[in-house]
N, C-alpha and C positions, 0 to 999 in steps of 0.2 A: 718747813723747805723753803733756803736762802729762793730771792725773788731773782728775775734778770735784770731788774732796776739795782739790785745792789750790788752787781757784780762790776768788776772794775778794769778799763777806766767810766767811769758809772753814765758819763752825757752819750757815749757811745750805746751802752747797753741798755738805757733809756728811750733814746732815739729809736736804737732797732724793737724793742719791745712795739714801740708806738705804730711801727713799719707792719708789725704783723697785727695789729688791728685793723688796717684799712685792706680790703679785698684790691689784691693788684697782680693777678691773672695776667699773661700776654694776651693782650687784644683788649684788654679792658682797663685805659690807660686813666680818665677821668677823675676817680678818687683822688688815686694818690700822684698826679698830676697837680690836681689843685689843693692836697697838704702840702707841698713840699712849698708851691707857689703862694702860701700863705703862711708858712714858717719863713722864709724867708724874708717874707713883708712886716713879719712881727718879729724881726729882729733891727728893723729899719734897712733894712739893707736892700741896696738897687736889685729889682729880682725882675726878669721876662720870661717868659711863657709865650715861645712861636706858638706857628700857626697845630702843629702837629702833634704839641704836648710838652714837647722839650723845656724843662727849664731851668736856666741860667742865674742863679745870686750872684753877686760880686759884693766881695769884701775891701774895704780899703785897706793897704798896708798898715804893719805897725810904724812905728816912729821912727822913721832913721830910715827906715828901709822903705821910702817912697818912691827911690829914682830905680830899684831894679825891678828886673825881668817879671812879667806877671805869670803867675803858676796856674794851671788848670787841676782841679779836681775832679776825675770825671768817673762815673757808674749809671748803672738802668738799674732804672726805678721798678722795673716789671720780674716778674717770675715764675719758672716750670710750673704748673700746678697737677701734678702728681700724687697719685693717693693709691692707699693697697683698697680691692677691690670690696674689701670686708669692711670698710670704712663708710659712714653715711658722711658727706663735706660737701658743700656747694661752695666751690673757690669765688664766687662772683657775691659772694653773701656773707661770707661765716668766718670768724676772726682764726689767723694759725693759731694752735694749743702748740705753744712752745713750752720746753722744762728743761730742767738741768739733769744730766745722766750720768755722773760722777764727773769728768775733765771735762764734758760738751755740753751740748746745746742743744736737742733736737727737737721733733715737733711728733704728737700722736698721728702716727697712721699715712700724714701727709710730706711731702716737701716742707721745708721750715723755711727757704727763702734766703736763708745766709746770704746766698747766690743773686742779686749782688745785694742782700738788703744788709750787709755786715758795712760793705763799701758805702752808700749810700747815709748809712747814721754816723760813719765816721767824720765824711765830710761836711754833715751835719752836725756833729758837735765841734768842729775844727771851726763851723762861722759865728756861732752860739760862745767859745771860749773868747776872751779877752785877756789871758795870761799868754798866749802861744805868739812867738816871737814868727812874722813869716812877709814876704813881700806880696805885691797884691793878687786877688788870688778871685778865681771862678771857679765855683762848686758848676758842673755841667750833668746834669740828670737825663738822661736819654729813655726813650718809651719802645719796648717791642723791641730790645735786643733778642729776644729767645726765642723768635719764631718770624727775624728776617732783619737786624740790626737797622730797622726802620726809621728811628733815630735819630741814627750815626749819617743814613743814606740822603736822609732829609735835609742834614743841617745845610744852613746856607753858610758861602762865604760870608768872610770879615765880621759874621759876627764874635767869635770868641778872640779876646783880647792878648790873653798870654803866649808867653814860647815856650813855655816846658810844659807838656802833659804830664801828668802821674792817673796813671789808670788803676781804678782800685777794687778790680776783678780776680784776680789770681785766687790760686786757691792751695796753695804751700808756706807758709811761712818760711823763710832762710832762703827763697830763693825769686832770684832778680828775671824779668821777662822781658825779653830786646827782640822780641820775633812771634809771630803765631802763623799759623796755615790760614791760605785762602778758602772759599769755600761756594756751593755751589746749590741748590735743588733740582731736582730730577724729577718732572710727573709724569706720572707714565696712565693710559688708559686704556683700558679694552670696553669696548660700544657695542650690543650684542642685543637681538633679540631674546629673549627667554624659550625654554620648550617646555611643555608640560611635564609634573615629574611623574612618571611610571606606575599606574593602577599598580596595586598590591605592594610597594614597595614600604620600606619603614624606614622611618628618617629618625638622624642623632644628632647629638651638636656635643662636636669634639671643641676642648678648651687646657690650652698648656698656660699652665699658673702658676705665681710663686717666685720669677725670675727675680732677681736685684736688680735688672735692666742699669741705669746711671748713664754719665755724661756722653754723647757719642762721641765726644772727642778726648777729653781727659781719661776715661774709663776703657777706649776702644782697643787698651793693646793687655786690658787683662783677662781676655779670649772669654768672657761672660758670655752667655748664650741669647739669641735671639730670637723671641718667640715664633716669631713669622719665618725663619728657616727652620726651626724643630716642626711648625706644624705641617709645615708639605714635604715634609720629608716622608710624613706621616699619609699625606692625601696622595701620595705620588704611591706608595704601595699598594693604599685601598682599592686605588681605581684601578691600577693595572695588575690585582692579584684579585679584589672580588667582586670587582661592576661597582663600585659606589662612583654616585653622582654627583658633584659639587652646586648646593645649591646657592650660598653665600658665603661669605668670608670675612673676617676684623680681624685686624691686630694693628700695637702701638697704635700713640694717640700723638706724638711729638713729633718732627723732625730730625729732633736735638738728642732723643732719650733712644736708648738700647731697648727695643720694644720688650717689656715685660710680660704679656698677656696676649694673646690669639685665639681667634674661634672659627669656627665653622660647622656651618650643616653639611649632612651628605644624607643621601639616600641610598638605601641599598635593598635590593631582592631581601625577602623576609626573611630566608632560610641562611642567607648570610652575617645574621645579628651575631650569632658566639663568636665567629672565627674574626667579627671587626674588633671586637669584645676583645678575646684575646688579643689582636693586633696593638691595641691600644696599649694592653698591660704589657706587652711584649719593650713597646718602643719608652712605656717611663722607664721601666727599669733599664734600655738602651741608656738612655739619652742620662740618665740620673751616673749611671758608671763614665760614661763621657765627661761626663761635666764632676767628678768627683772633687773635692778640694775646691771647687770654683761656683756652683749652686748646690745650697743645703736644704733649698723647700720648692724643690721643682716637684710640679704636680701636672698629669694628666689625665683628665677626665672625660665622660663619657657619659650621657644623658638620649635618653628616648625623646621626642620632639615630636610634633605633630606632623605631619606630612605637609612639606610647603608647597603651594601651590605651581611654582614653575622649579627648574635647574638650568644651568648652566648649560647652553651647547655646545657637544661633545667635542667637537675644534678645539672650540674659545676654551671650553677647560684644560684642556692639553694643552695648548700654548700658554696659557699661565700658568699652569704647573713646572712645566719644563722650564720658561724663565726666569720662574724667583728660584728654580733650582740650581740655574745656572749663574746667576747674577751674582756676583763679589758681594763678601758682608764683611765687616771687619777690619784687619789691617791689611793692608796692601802692598806693602814697602813700609821699610825704615830707613832714616837719614844713612846712608854708608860712613860717615864721618864723625855721627852719633848714633850709634849702633843701639844705643836705649830709645831713643828718639823717634816716634812715627814721621814718619815725611808723608803717605798717605794712606786712605782708609775710605771705604763707604760704607753708612749706615742704612743696611734696605726697612724703615723707616716705619713707613705706615701703609698698610693694604685695608680699603674700604670700600663698602657695595652699596649703591645708590642706586634708588629706582628715578627713571628720566619721566617716562610716561608711557601711559598702556605696560606692554608688555616688555618695553625698552626697558634695560639697565645699565649699568657701569661700572666696574670694578676700577679704582685708583689705588696710585701706587705712587708712592713718596719717598726719592731716596737723598740723603744732604751727604753729597762726595767733598772731602775733604784734601786740600795739599798745600805744603809750602813750597811744592814751584809747580808754577804755573802749567809747564808744560804737561805735568805727570796729570795733575788734574784733568786738564784736557783729554790725556789718552782715558782715563781711568773712565772718564763719564764717556768716552765713545764706546768703551768696549761692553757698558752698561746700556748705551743705545743701540749699539748693533742688536745686542743680545733681546730686546723686546719688540724690535725693529722686524726681526725675523720671526720673533713669535705674533707676528699682527698688531701689535699693537701703536697708540701714536704716542712718540717722546719728544715733551719739551723740557726748555731749561728754563729760569728762574733765579732771581734773588741772588746771583753769582756777584762775590764778593772779594778784593783782593787782601792778600796776605801781607806781612809786614814785617820787612826785608829786615835783618837785625842790622844796627851799626856801634860796632865794640869800640867806638874812637868816640860815641856819646857821650858828654858832660855831665849829663845826671848820672849815665852809668857811674863815670869814674865816682861822682858825692857819693851816688848812694853803699858803692864800694866802701868805700871808706867809713862812711857814716857806722854802715851795719858793723864792718871791722869794730868800730872805735864803743859801739854800744853794748856788744853783745861779745867781745874779743873771741869773733869766730871770723870766715871768708861767707860771706853767700855766695851761693852757687847762680852761674848765668844760665838761662834757660830759653829755648824758645819754646813754645805751646804750641800743641797740635790742635788744641780749640780755636775758636776764632774770637778775637777778641775785636774790637770797636778801633784799636789804634790801624788799624790798616784802612778802616773807611775815614777817619777822621783826617791822617797824615797822607793821605791821596786829595782832600780836599785846602789842606792847610800846608803846603808844600814846608822844608825846613823844621817844621816843629819836633823840639826834641821830645822823644817818648818814654817812658820805661811804664811797665806795670809790677802790682804788688799786690799782697794780700794775706790773712791771717790762714790756717790750716782748715778747707773745710773737706769733707768728705762724701763721696756720691752724690753730688749734686745732681739734679734732675730725677732724682727717685725718691720715695719716703723714707731709705734711710738715710737721707740727707742731715749732716751734723756738721757744727762749728766749735774747734777748739778753744777752749777758754780764755788760757793760757798764751795763747799764741796772736789774739785779738789785744793782750795788753802789750805784746810785743811790738804788731802791727802799728799801735797807735803810736808807741814810743819811738818805731823809727820813722814813723813820715814825720813828727812832731821834731826833732832831732837836722833831719832833712827840711824843712821848711826852714830851720833857721840858717841853711847855711847858702840859699838861696838867694 
């Protein structure tokens, strides 16, 4: 079978293969930051690593272009760590097993890391290639983009020298991105003292799995199932009609991934076992019908488990269930002038149970709310805050980042529209994206920076189904080098 390193453009694919061999989940930046620092220095280029781990590599202009304004090639070095439940894999130690599947490159049961490994690999190839014509270049690689855009947030003013920024972190070839949504993390906690489980009850673990998940920005309009929302629909009926009591719940793992799996442990009077099993079977059939054509591997499982020592107090349990059921999830509003583009959304991303001390426990919930309109973002977060405040939970906001307002008169947009048409004899589509890009944050710290985002076609990022189209990587490369020549 053809190896990744043999694909064209060879420099890009070789670099991408090298990146798959380096563990780089968000929050674990040391190895990848050092790798990129060593790479820049091995080329004899000025290389800077800042306090947080961001890496900047500067390459002088081609002869005759020394007086042209500098260009920044920007991407993030971390990747989302997601795997199928039946795959044994440690993202902190194991290399990604990437392979070709027809016209695509994908990975064996895990995220591939093409988001944004392809962008980083492409910038690396530009740095190494001595035949490309270009102005002064800065390759700017940020850390921990996927868990809060911390690298962009912590970038100090006056570090970047370029006047134009090419963000290499978009996921549909043929589209030029000129704006993006802002976002905010909503962190919710229910603190409580446990109650002893009821003697004579039986305990069962309920699990929903096999969902597609995906990127909570790019894929939110696909109407995929959210495992947390489905599980709590089942829990509400089990509690209301069959005297079930909740002991533990966990669902989702990343703020910017649509939850693919969720589980809960419930107790129930022994005589209610058959009713609970029938309820699970009925809900599985219901969910399969509801998501026909969207989810093709949805499973709802029940298995008996030892009786836990403790359960949630009934009031906390009921408030939690009602709040989760009421919490908005998915698309909230489309852009009226662009009815195919999501304006505002919420991802009910993570629910977890944590022991504090003695019999005190905490349920933690994380939502990621996005909008390209700041007032709409505030409205949606206020709705979620009110929903959980009424349920007695503590609600806090963190990690708020701005959107990127489109500039349809941008010089780089004009150049890239013309270049795309010249290279491929067709027009590029001009898009604002519902996902968060680092452009908004960087642009706030560097006013006047002319920015655009583009990339090859990547399907299902943030999920184990992630794959990148081989032919579009070639077109991405072709467009980039043709654009640099004009800048």
